[in-house]
Legacy VTK file of the C-alpha trace (Angstrom):
# vtk DataFile Version 3.0
C-alpha trace
ASCII
DATASET POLYDATA
POINTS 683 float
48.729 270.381 43.602
44.984 270.236 44.225
42.356 272.647 42.878
42.052 274.392 46.240
45.773 275.102 46.186
45.510 276.520 42.678
42.600 278.784 43.693
44.542 279.945 46.727
47.701 280.799 44.797
45.914 282.603 41.979
43.836 284.560 44.487
46.916 285.610 46.478
48.264 286.958 43.190
45.390 289.427 42.734
43.949 289.867 46.222
45.593 293.202 46.991
44.103 294.682 43.822
40.685 293.211 44.668
40.752 294.644 48.189
41.610 298.103 46.884
38.902 297.988 44.209
36.264 296.853 46.719
37.319 299.666 49.022
36.770 302.137 46.192
33.338 300.623 45.542
32.470 301.049 49.218
33.576 304.683 49.218
31.512 305.409 46.110
28.441 303.778 47.689
28.909 305.764 50.904
29.195 308.966 48.856
25.897 308.143 47.124
24.164 307.471 50.445
25.294 310.900 51.672
24.205 312.584 48.418
21.417 310.498 46.802
20.882 313.122 44.122
24.306 312.350 42.588
24.013 309.098 40.561
27.577 309.461 39.254
28.847 307.817 42.440
26.688 304.786 41.664
28.251 304.553 38.216
31.691 304.598 39.823
30.548 301.863 42.218
29.217 299.741 39.324
32.495 300.154 37.455
34.523 298.967 40.436
32.247 295.962 40.967
32.484 295.097 37.264
36.268 295.099 37.569
36.080 292.829 40.629
33.763 290.381 38.858
36.041 290.236 35.817
39.139 289.595 37.899
37.425 286.829 39.849
36.270 285.193 36.609
39.820 285.378 35.294
41.156 283.450 38.304
38.149 281.085 38.133
36.634 281.877 41.537
33.071 281.681 40.332
31.146 281.904 43.615
32.647 285.279 44.497
32.362 286.409 40.879
28.623 285.663 40.899
28.163 287.800 44.017
30.039 290.726 42.428
27.898 290.408 39.283
24.645 290.481 41.282
25.822 293.568 43.189
26.738 295.293 39.926
23.281 294.554 38.486
21.597 296.028 41.565
23.721 299.193 41.348
22.811 299.609 37.661
19.124 299.183 38.515
19.532 301.936 41.118
21.100 304.170 38.459
18.120 303.531 36.150
15.680 304.123 39.035
14.225 300.619 38.730
14.450 299.896 42.479
11.814 301.283 44.821
13.441 300.187 48.108
16.584 302.248 47.664
17.599 302.278 51.331
17.304 298.496 51.633
19.207 298.098 48.371
22.102 300.195 49.669
22.209 298.180 52.889
22.390 294.939 50.903
25.134 296.331 48.696
27.147 297.391 51.725
26.645 293.952 53.242
27.951 292.341 50.055
30.955 294.655 49.838
31.822 293.810 53.451
31.247 290.050 53.125
33.059 289.544 49.830
36.528 290.279 51.316
35.686 287.817 54.123
34.875 285.172 51.549
38.079 285.859 49.620
40.153 285.704 52.796
38.619 282.326 53.520
39.698 281.099 50.083
43.163 282.608 50.527
43.498 280.597 53.740
43.054 277.374 51.756
39.291 276.771 51.825
37.469 275.950 48.610
35.088 278.136 46.623
31.535 277.159 47.667
28.926 279.358 45.947
26.197 277.847 48.150
27.717 279.760 51.082
26.672 282.999 49.388
23.175 281.824 48.392
21.185 283.796 51.049
22.840 287.085 50.113
22.572 286.324 46.388
18.827 285.751 46.745
18.380 288.950 48.766
20.115 290.894 45.987
17.910 289.247 43.337
14.673 289.617 45.330
15.032 293.362 45.702
15.382 293.592 41.897
12.287 291.409 41.406
14.304 288.553 39.900
13.514 284.830 40.503
15.362 283.317 43.442
18.164 280.830 42.925
17.983 277.283 44.253
20.910 275.203 45.440
21.151 273.265 42.204
21.224 276.516 40.210
24.691 277.099 41.702
25.754 273.550 40.871
27.977 273.579 37.777
29.325 270.149 36.773
30.976 269.614 33.407
28.005 268.215 31.487
30.195 267.261 28.526
32.392 264.930 30.579
32.608 261.449 29.070
31.648 258.260 30.826
34.022 255.388 31.624
34.442 252.741 28.939
33.582 250.124 31.542
29.945 251.275 31.746
29.273 251.436 28.016
27.524 248.572 26.308
29.492 246.363 23.921
27.962 246.982 20.506
27.511 244.207 17.951
25.258 243.305 15.043
22.925 241.686 17.541
22.588 244.818 19.649
18.949 245.942 19.395
18.054 249.275 17.862
17.720 251.762 20.781
14.451 253.235 19.466
12.844 249.800 18.960
14.048 248.676 22.386
12.646 251.831 23.970
9.263 251.134 22.359
9.198 247.680 24.016
10.467 248.848 27.415
8.665 252.128 27.958
5.504 250.488 29.330
7.593 248.646 31.960
9.249 251.964 32.903
5.861 253.639 33.355
4.555 250.779 35.489
7.645 251.093 37.650
6.981 254.809 38.065
3.381 254.073 39.147
4.456 251.468 41.714
6.970 253.955 43.125
4.784 257.070 42.975
1.785 255.365 44.628
3.996 253.434 47.050
2.316 250.156 46.051
5.670 248.390 45.752
8.551 250.868 45.926
11.290 248.201 45.668
9.745 246.588 42.594
8.999 249.909 40.944
12.560 251.245 41.321
13.969 247.881 40.219
11.935 248.092 36.989
13.097 251.663 36.363
16.710 250.684 36.961
16.542 247.629 34.691
14.996 249.581 31.808
17.677 252.268 32.056
20.443 249.639 32.168
19.127 247.994 28.980
18.874 251.343 27.189
22.443 252.182 28.234
23.726 248.858 26.856
21.985 249.418 23.519
22.840 253.103 22.996
25.676 254.263 20.751
25.569 258.069 21.158
27.582 259.297 24.165
25.091 262.021 25.248
22.347 259.375 25.353
24.575 256.916 27.226
25.402 259.666 29.717
21.698 260.343 30.352
20.775 256.687 30.968
23.850 256.134 33.173
23.173 259.098 35.474
19.416 258.448 35.637
20.153 254.794 36.473
22.486 255.910 39.273
19.677 258.028 40.745
17.295 255.034 40.625
19.942 252.861 42.340
20.527 255.446 45.075
16.796 255.627 45.769
16.413 251.849 45.695
19.396 251.318 48.063
18.107 253.915 50.512
21.124 256.163 49.878
18.794 259.062 49.024
15.384 259.894 50.416
12.497 259.941 47.932
11.307 263.476 47.225
8.971 265.253 44.838
12.033 266.444 42.942
13.395 262.920 42.410
9.974 261.728 41.227
9.734 264.671 38.846
13.205 263.975 37.412
12.618 260.286 36.696
9.246 261.288 35.240
11.077 263.629 32.855
13.353 260.736 31.878
10.212 258.965 30.632
9.718 261.846 28.204
13.277 261.282 26.939
12.376 257.647 26.289
9.353 258.884 24.302
11.605 261.244 22.326
13.943 258.331 21.556
10.991 256.371 20.182
9.754 259.286 18.058
13.019 260.800 16.797
15.607 258.059 17.120
18.875 258.099 19.040
20.470 260.893 16.983
17.432 263.092 17.511
17.472 262.511 21.255
21.226 263.098 21.497
20.784 266.581 20.029
17.935 267.570 22.366
18.781 266.335 25.890
18.013 269.280 28.217
21.074 270.384 30.168
18.915 271.213 33.197
17.677 267.624 33.347
21.193 266.173 33.359
22.404 268.791 35.838
19.536 268.101 38.230
20.008 264.333 37.968
23.675 264.796 38.878
22.728 267.117 41.725
20.571 264.499 43.426
23.087 261.712 42.761
25.640 263.962 44.453
23.298 264.418 47.409
23.125 260.646 47.926
25.249 258.871 50.504
28.128 256.580 49.456
27.450 252.865 49.561
26.810 251.589 46.040
29.677 251.011 43.600
27.725 252.120 40.522
26.460 255.275 42.211
29.895 256.034 43.649
31.414 255.745 40.172
29.095 258.502 38.927
29.993 260.648 41.931
33.682 260.092 41.223
33.391 260.739 37.476
31.996 264.256 38.081
33.839 264.886 41.371
30.460 265.487 43.020
31.774 265.324 46.577
33.798 268.446 45.878
31.072 270.242 43.942
28.445 269.549 46.624
29.758 270.164 50.161
27.779 268.854 53.106
25.522 271.073 55.226
27.997 271.307 58.124
30.692 272.709 55.844
28.290 275.226 54.329
27.089 276.392 57.757
30.619 276.718 59.093
31.603 278.783 56.052
28.583 281.067 56.428
29.411 281.689 60.069
32.899 282.791 59.019
31.457 285.632 56.899
31.235 287.973 59.859
32.445 291.101 58.107
35.639 291.053 60.216
37.892 291.045 57.170
41.549 292.003 57.172
40.976 295.559 55.961
38.492 296.271 58.753
40.665 294.545 61.350
43.690 296.619 60.327
41.892 299.961 60.558
40.185 299.158 63.881
43.374 297.670 65.340
45.313 300.829 64.525
42.690 302.975 66.287
42.614 300.683 69.351
46.402 300.789 69.645
46.263 304.583 69.692
43.733 304.446 72.533
45.895 301.931 74.407
48.951 304.181 74.019
46.992 307.083 75.516
45.803 304.912 78.418
49.342 303.711 79.112
50.512 307.352 79.257
47.772 308.116 81.770
48.770 305.122 83.895
52.354 306.345 83.761
51.254 309.775 85.035
49.272 308.157 87.861
52.239 305.998 88.870
54.342 309.135 89.264
51.557 311.121 90.968
51.011 311.669 94.684
48.264 309.696 96.381
46.025 312.779 96.532
45.779 312.709 92.766
44.523 309.140 92.737
40.946 310.128 91.979
42.023 310.420 88.305
41.511 306.667 88.046
37.770 307.088 87.565
38.416 309.067 84.372
40.018 305.932 82.884
36.880 303.827 83.176
35.121 305.187 80.091
38.092 304.886 77.647
38.880 301.389 78.955
35.262 300.322 78.413
35.317 301.870 74.935
38.425 299.863 73.990
36.771 296.677 75.295
33.620 297.338 73.277
35.638 297.980 70.126
37.560 294.739 70.555
34.279 292.917 71.072
32.883 294.426 67.872
35.653 292.807 65.800
35.402 289.506 67.654
38.573 289.723 69.781
37.058 287.953 72.781
40.318 287.155 74.581
41.572 290.747 74.358
38.173 292.166 75.343
38.153 290.036 78.492
41.668 291.211 79.343
40.607 294.856 79.051
37.381 294.375 81.042
39.391 292.837 83.870
41.352 296.089 84.127
38.123 298.082 84.333
37.078 295.883 87.271
40.404 296.557 89.012
39.939 300.318 88.943
37.863 300.395 92.155
40.400 298.207 93.931
43.296 300.395 92.820
41.432 303.604 93.783
40.967 302.402 97.361
44.532 301.095 97.746
47.430 303.112 99.126
51.184 303.086 98.991
52.889 300.077 97.505
49.618 298.165 96.966
48.274 301.022 94.844
51.505 301.192 92.815
51.500 297.442 92.212
47.860 297.542 91.096
48.481 300.353 88.629
51.600 298.606 87.352
49.691 295.344 86.793
46.952 297.152 84.842
49.518 298.964 82.700
51.316 295.695 81.941
48.014 294.066 80.950
47.336 296.914 78.501
50.832 296.557 77.050
50.237 292.826 76.567
47.027 293.557 74.662
48.896 296.089 72.527
51.612 293.515 71.813
48.987 291.005 70.710
47.432 293.587 68.370
50.864 294.394 66.976
51.327 290.694 66.255
47.961 290.656 64.490
48.950 293.628 62.328
52.286 292.092 61.344
50.796 288.692 60.573
52.659 287.029 63.442
49.306 286.218 65.083
46.146 284.862 63.504
42.779 286.412 64.308
41.398 283.064 65.478
43.931 283.020 68.326
42.340 286.098 69.872
38.669 285.265 69.414
38.069 282.822 72.293
37.161 284.641 75.497
38.924 282.030 77.609
42.145 282.370 75.576
45.304 282.939 77.619
46.980 286.125 76.395
50.133 285.284 78.355
50.549 282.201 76.173
49.461 283.826 72.915
51.883 286.777 73.008
55.114 284.685 73.170
53.870 282.824 70.093
53.359 286.180 68.415
56.891 287.243 69.260
58.275 284.018 67.776
56.344 284.599 64.557
57.728 288.113 64.342
61.234 286.752 64.764
60.535 284.094 62.145
59.256 286.726 59.722
62.444 288.778 60.042
64.726 285.741 59.899
63.084 284.293 56.791
63.194 287.680 55.036
66.928 287.911 55.710
67.425 284.302 54.601
65.727 285.032 51.289
68.032 288.012 50.768
71.061 285.793 51.330
69.757 283.280 48.786
69.236 286.122 46.290
72.871 287.208 46.786
74.032 283.628 46.267
72.059 283.467 43.028
73.715 286.673 41.874
77.095 285.067 42.475
76.000 282.053 40.423
75.006 284.373 37.571
78.445 285.983 37.557
80.073 282.545 37.637
78.032 281.315 34.661
79.123 284.339 32.662
82.736 283.203 33.175
82.864 279.568 34.424
86.660 279.557 34.459
86.690 282.237 37.184
85.996 280.052 40.223
86.507 282.994 42.606
83.053 284.203 41.646
81.600 281.299 43.633
83.588 282.216 46.748
80.722 284.074 48.547
78.182 281.293 47.981
79.150 278.799 50.733
79.199 281.492 53.435
75.823 282.852 52.313
74.247 279.396 52.340
75.787 278.621 55.729
74.148 281.745 57.153
70.790 280.647 55.728
71.237 277.130 57.135
72.000 278.645 60.542
68.828 280.712 60.334
66.822 277.602 59.524
68.275 275.823 62.554
67.306 278.833 64.666
63.730 278.360 63.423
63.935 274.615 64.175
63.657 273.781 60.484
66.346 271.106 60.668
65.453 269.196 57.505
65.647 272.277 55.283
68.890 273.331 57.000
70.405 269.905 56.418
69.489 269.966 52.737
71.043 273.410 52.281
74.212 272.314 54.090
74.557 269.481 51.597
74.165 271.983 48.747
76.842 274.129 50.392
79.235 271.207 50.684
78.763 270.376 46.991
79.512 273.960 45.947
82.602 274.090 48.184
84.119 270.727 47.315
83.003 270.133 43.724
81.911 273.276 41.897
84.183 275.911 43.453
87.216 273.632 43.097
86.557 272.930 39.428
86.043 269.246 40.141
82.519 269.395 38.634
82.133 271.203 35.309
78.975 273.381 35.039
77.094 271.000 32.782
73.483 272.115 32.465
71.773 268.710 32.590
73.858 266.857 35.180
74.903 269.718 37.471
73.154 273.033 36.957
69.571 271.749 36.585
69.489 269.567 39.733
71.433 272.157 41.733
69.037 274.947 40.747
66.060 272.684 41.415
67.273 271.917 44.948
67.962 275.570 45.777
64.608 276.745 44.389
62.738 274.114 46.375
64.465 275.178 49.599
63.821 278.840 48.787
60.127 278.185 48.159
59.907 276.246 51.426
61.378 279.227 53.302
58.895 281.592 51.650
56.045 279.308 52.668
57.040 279.395 56.348
55.108 282.656 56.766
52.107 281.622 54.698
49.139 279.241 55.235
50.305 275.785 54.186
48.658 274.255 51.145
51.338 271.617 51.360
54.369 271.593 53.667
57.468 269.429 53.723
56.643 267.676 50.439
58.484 270.447 48.601
61.679 269.398 50.381
61.332 265.985 48.817
61.893 267.736 45.473
65.182 269.117 46.835
66.087 265.667 48.165
65.512 264.088 44.753
67.577 266.799 43.024
70.489 266.253 45.421
70.288 262.540 44.730
70.810 263.303 41.045
73.970 265.163 42.038
75.153 262.148 44.021
75.174 264.104 47.287
75.084 261.976 50.427
72.213 262.360 52.854
74.642 262.758 55.767
74.819 266.391 57.056
78.300 267.627 56.111
78.529 270.856 58.105
76.554 270.589 61.339
75.139 267.826 63.473
71.416 268.241 63.174
69.058 267.150 65.916
66.747 264.676 64.167
64.094 265.150 66.820
63.499 268.714 65.749
61.958 267.729 62.444
59.099 265.457 61.600
60.438 264.532 58.172
64.186 263.743 58.093
65.796 263.788 54.697
65.740 260.411 52.988
69.034 258.880 51.893
69.911 259.310 48.251
72.922 257.975 46.400
72.234 258.256 42.693
75.580 258.966 40.951
75.896 262.077 38.825
76.457 261.586 35.130
79.619 262.828 33.465
79.618 266.616 33.061
80.209 268.524 29.839
80.936 272.154 29.245
77.818 274.363 29.402
77.736 277.118 26.798
74.181 278.291 27.212
74.697 280.673 30.085
71.247 279.606 31.310
70.547 278.045 34.678
67.238 276.500 35.693
66.140 277.444 39.182
63.451 274.862 38.875
60.784 272.591 40.187
59.951 270.463 37.154
56.892 271.059 34.922
56.256 274.824 35.090
57.929 275.818 31.842
57.187 278.667 29.480
54.730 280.397 31.806
56.392 283.788 32.230
56.229 286.527 29.703
59.371 288.673 29.359
59.816 290.823 32.436
56.813 289.339 34.235
56.991 288.710 37.981
55.123 285.696 39.254
55.223 283.184 42.076
55.510 279.425 41.916
51.846 279.152 42.882
50.844 281.427 39.998
52.343 278.998 37.498
50.408 275.918 38.566
48.066 274.838 35.810
47.582 271.122 36.385
45.239 269.754 39.039
46.390 266.927 41.270
45.268 264.928 44.317
44.585 266.579 47.633
47.656 267.864 49.452
47.455 265.231 52.152
47.231 262.314 49.719
50.041 259.915 48.906
50.276 261.423 45.425
50.857 264.993 46.567
54.622 264.698 46.643
54.598 263.175 43.192
52.702 266.140 41.833
55.426 268.454 43.095
58.056 266.457 41.240
56.361 267.385 37.987
56.759 271.156 38.332
59.490 273.114 36.503
60.481 276.726 36.049
63.193 277.799 33.610
65.113 280.918 34.447
67.515 282.932 32.410
70.742 283.839 34.178
69.490 287.410 34.575
66.869 286.019 36.945
69.534 285.749 39.601
69.917 289.484 40.010
69.489 290.765 43.549
66.075 292.400 44.127
65.924 296.161 43.839
66.120 298.414 46.919
62.368 298.810 47.067
61.965 295.044 47.441
64.726 294.718 50.023
63.252 297.465 52.146
59.780 296.027 52.007
60.611 292.467 52.982
61.329 292.863 56.740
58.270 295.050 57.283
55.830 293.077 55.126
56.275 289.295 55.418
53.832 288.779 52.570
56.614 289.931 50.226
58.378 286.669 51.081
55.723 285.083 48.868
57.548 286.189 45.691
59.373 282.985 44.780
61.196 284.342 41.813
61.616 287.149 39.309
61.473 285.412 35.972
62.903 287.015 32.862
62.839 284.939 29.648
65.664 285.372 27.105
65.162 288.076 24.530
62.927 287.069 21.688
61.238 284.252 23.601
57.865 284.006 25.286
LINES 1 684
683 0 1 2 3 4 5 6 7 8 9 10 11 12 13 14 15 16 17 18 19 20 21 22 23 24 25 26 27 28 29 30 31 32 33 34 35 36 37 38 39 40 41 42 43 44 45 46 47 48 49 50 51 52 53 54 55 56 57 58 59 60 61 62 63 64 65 66 67 68 69 70 71 72 73 74 75 76 77 78 79 80 81 82 83 84 85 86 87 88 89 90 91 92 93 94 95 96 97 98 99 100 101 102 103 104 105 106 107 108 109 110 111 112 113 114 115 116 117 118 119 120 121 122 123 124 125 126 127 128 129 130 131 132 133 134 135 136 137 138 139 140 141 142 143 144 145 146 147 148 149 150 151 152 153 154 155 156 157 158 159 160 161 162 163 164 165 166 167 168 169 170 171 172 173 174 175 176 177 178 179 180 181 182 183 184 185 186 187 188 189 190 191 192 193 194 195 196 197 198 199 200 201 202 203 204 205 206 207 208 209 210 211 212 213 214 215 216 217 218 219 220 221 222 223 224 225 226 227 228 229 230 231 232 233 234 235 236 237 238 239 240 241 242 243 244 245 246 247 248 249 250 251 252 253 254 255 256 257 258 259 260 261 262 263 264 265 266 267 268 269 270 271 272 273 274 275 276 277 278 279 280 281 282 283 284 285 286 287 288 289 290 291 292 293 294 295 296 297 298 299 300 301 302 303 304 305 306 307 308 309 310 311 312 313 314 315 316 317 318 319 320 321 322 323 324 325 326 327 328 329 330 331 332 333 334 335 336 337 338 339 340 341 342 343 344 345 346 347 348 349 350 351 352 353 354 355 356 357 358 359 360 361 362 363 364 365 366 367 368 369 370 371 372 373 374 375 376 377 378 379 380 381 382 383 384 385 386 387 388 389 390 391 392 393 394 395 396 397 398 399 400 401 402 403 404 405 406 407 408 409 410 411 412 413 414 415 416 417 418 419 420 421 422 423 424 425 426 427 428 429 430 431 432 433 434 435 436 437 438 439 440 441 442 443 444 445 446 447 448 449 450 451 452 453 454 455 456 457 458 459 460 461 462 463 464 465 466 467 468 469 470 471 472 473 474 475 476 477 478 479 480 481 482 483 484 485 486 487 488 489 490 491 492 493 494 495 496 497 498 499 500 501 502 503 504 505 506 507 508 509 510 511 512 513 514 515 516 517 518 519 520 521 522 523 524 525 526 527 528 529 530 531 532 533 534 535 536 537 538 539 540 541 542 543 544 545 546 547 548 549 550 551 552 553 554 555 556 557 558 559 560 561 562 563 564 565 566 567 568 569 570 571 572 573 574 575 576 577 578 579 580 581 582 583 584 585 586 587 588 589 590 591 592 593 594 595 596 597 598 599 600 601 602 603 604 605 606 607 608 609 610 611 612 613 614 615 616 617 618 619 620 621 622 623 624 625 626 627 628 629 630 631 632 633 634 635 636 637 638 639 640 641 642 643 644 645 646 647 648 649 650 651 652 653 654 655 656 657 658 659 660 661 662 663 664 665 666 667 668 669 670 671 672 673 674 675 676 677 678 679 680 681 682
């Protein structure tokens, strides 16, 4: 799993708490604005922001954490009366409190943490406190202790010159190269001299910090020489500072230089190497070693991210949507009255113009362009309907009422998560096409919630069976439960997942429930639990933004192969055209089973062991600790194969009533992959 996926999963874990804490900070700030003589509200606001910053640091979302810290500092300065522009300060704080949830929602949707996106607001917050402004490279945080590849280090021998003596001989050449470059007398020759001197120093050096400095500085010289980076005052200044490091090497020796290399110099060198374009193998190796492409996004990505911070976050959308739906309900009632009224009462149509316009304006305020256009069209029809008579008037009123109902349905889909906000933002969007998609998502949300309940009941049956493996009747409910889930998956056109679960069902019916396969932990229970957990996690992910998709089913496929289960669908004929990734054939024979006495079953995806404290509830995403290639890379599936969760048999208990009641109404609850309870006495 890639770093973005890890950020997303950890953020989803704490986002509800963050949203609530930010809301409390906003309320405290609003209370202070209403009563400026009461600084206690500012202290409450600072406390909430401190909590937000700490939580964001804990989940390693540093860009958002930095913004929360700057807001907290400004609030504390207000408390101490160190800010003269109090009104402007409060406006900036409110802007930050509104934009931070937007930024977090962007990360939760799978985008990466880019502190540069927040730079303008960060500098506004610092400027009003009289603090120095931040530059782009101030938000650039590479791991300066990272080693360099063995392939770029010099091979040391008795004949290798002393670095300090070599530096004494080469420094004059370096300075001449700087002069040729600075004065543009011979840029190519000057940069070539600089590069050659740095290469020789790298080959002679023995201390890794010194090698790191020469390697990165040499990469900058190469990028400039190859035209991969434009010459700037900053690049000239940096390579000029490298000359001082050569002087320090001459004066204090390699050990003395290694202990005194300024971190800012190395960071800034890396920053400008990262700003260079690809095209030179040596430069690209430096970029790859520090993952600079990820740390330094391009300008288009930064601009697109800044445009997304509109303040239309989920909390605001939910509150405004609820109010708009109330207005729409009132309008629909008025249309209903008019449809039943006599023609003489038709002049009541004019009274609808103002509330219709108000609804349109509100939708425009939160960026719902498609819905706003739909409402404005009804306002334009009012004159036509007012002048019509008889059946034409009735049809006009009916059409306007239906249009309002369609808008309400779209907003309902937005509230439930069945529709995404982006679907409703384009003014030329077709609501008639969007709403059916919303209805399907609502159906999918309900179906997946019910499917997860059935899987939980099947797990409970497995727990009872493991307590008494000789009582095969305890497995009797499992095949029917899994068949219901497989049917639900087919209804959702998830044929591959359905096929995998049908194969699990067939194994339980014909091998485990008949006593043909003993419940051996390694050869039967582990792969069976791994397959079921993978399918369960896939179902949960159907209602969430995809960090990765069908790759998780490959984990189930591999587990079934270990059980020796054929790839052929045993229960239903599945339409292969309905899935983009048919299950691959697998025919690895199962090893001989032995009696299991542990009473423990692993509902697992290998590699996530020992992460849950006793009684702790977490999701699969919460347990990811290892970074991996991007989700769309060839290695993504392999990274999934390395994940494992161990569950005690008690894990299989059916969720409590409060969970079961919440699932159909709140699809986000489908995110809980598992309730993990470690055996007593273990951590």
